[in-house]
N, C-alpha and C positions, 0 to 999 in steps of 0.2 A: 595353174599354179598349185603345186602340191605342198602340203604342210611338212614342216621340218620334223623328222624322226617319227612321223605318223601321229603326233600329239595333236588332239583336236584344237582348232583355233589358234594355231601358232602364227607368229608374226612373219617370219622370214621364209622366203621361197628356198627350195633346195637348189634351184638353178640360179646362177648369177645373171644379172641383166636388168632391164627396165621392166616395170610392171605398172599398170594403170591403177588408180585408186579403186576402181571397181574390182580389179583382181585382188588387191590387198584386202579390201573390205570382205570379199567372198571367202578368202583364206581365213580371216579372223572369225568368221562365223561357221566354218566348216566343222561339223560334228558337235556343235553347241546347241543346247536347248535354251532358246531366248524366252523371256517371259512376257505374257500378254498382261495388259493393264488389269483385266478382270481377275487375274490370279495373284496380283501383287499382294493384296492384303493377307491371303492365305499363306504365302511365302514368308512375309514378315512375321505372321503369327507362329510359324515353324521355326523362326530364328534368323531369317535372312537379314543381311545388312543392306540397306538401300543407301547408295552413295551418289549424290547429286553433284555432277561436274559442270553444270551450266555456268556461264559467266554471270556476275552480278547484274550486268546491264539487261539480262534476260530474266534472271530469277526474280528480281525485286518487282517488276511490273506484273509478272505472270503468276507469281505465287509459288508455293512449296507443297510437296507431297508430305503428308503427316508421317512423322517417324524417320524421315530421311536425314542423312548427315551430309552437310554440304562440305565438300573438299575441293579446293580450287585445283584444276587440272594440272597446272604447272608444278604442284607439290604432291600429287596423288600417290606416287610410288614411295616417296619418303614418309609420308603419313601412314601408309598401309603396312609397309614392310616390318615384320616383327623384329628383324635384326637392325633396323635403322635407329640411330640416336634420336631422330626426329619423328618417331612413330607417335600417332595419336594415342591418347589414353583410352583404354577399353576398345581398342580396334579389333577387327576380326582376326581369327586365327586361320591358319592354312586350310582347314577342313570346313570352314563356314561358307555358306552360300553368300556371294556378294552380287548384288544387282546394281549395275551402274546406269544412271540416268543422265541423258543430255537433252538437247531440244527435241530432236526428231528420230533418234535411235540410230544414227550413223557413227558419230564420233565416240558414243559409248561403247560400240562394238570394238573399236580400236583400243580404248582404255581398258576394257575388260580383257582383251588379249594380252595387254601389257601386264595386268594383274596375274593372269595365268602364267606368263613368263617368270613372274616373281615366285610362283609356287601355290597361288590361290586357285586350285584346279577346279573349283565350283564358281568361279567368276563368270558372270553372263551380263546381259543388259536387257533393258525394257524395250520391247517392240514399239516403235512409234514415239519413243521418248516421252518427255513431259507433255508435249502437245497431244499425243495419242492418249495419255492418261486423262488429260483434261476433256478431250473429245468424248471420252467414255463416260463423262459426267460424274467421276469420282471426286471425293473430298479434296479441297485444296485449302491450305492455311496461308495467312499473310506473312508469317515469320517461319524461319527454318526451325525444326526441332532441335537441331545441333549444328553448329558451325565450327569447323576445325580450320584454323589458319596455319 
């Protein structure tokens, strides 16, 4: 499956037809530099926005990445889009790096792809998701730094 118009990590195939989730996931990651847990703090220090899209049923018992903003997946595009009437206050700009976090690093690849479709060309995700971050022994907090509803 090739990416639309040669843009890295695009959502749609240029050819019509059925595609497996594995093909769609691979296309969403094509040409994208995903972030390792060990590099996350440096990326945040450099100004990256960490967006946690995990559902509350997972976030609450497992904890939160320090500095991350929780945005429910069903409203992500509306809260992030600078042109949206429902944009979150102090949200990222189109040229900012955005690192999306899910449970294990699959759904976040698809969400980052959708943010790139909105124009956030530096949107990527965390390899291994929150659980990979936790396995790396990195700091976890009981409460989110910021929650946007």
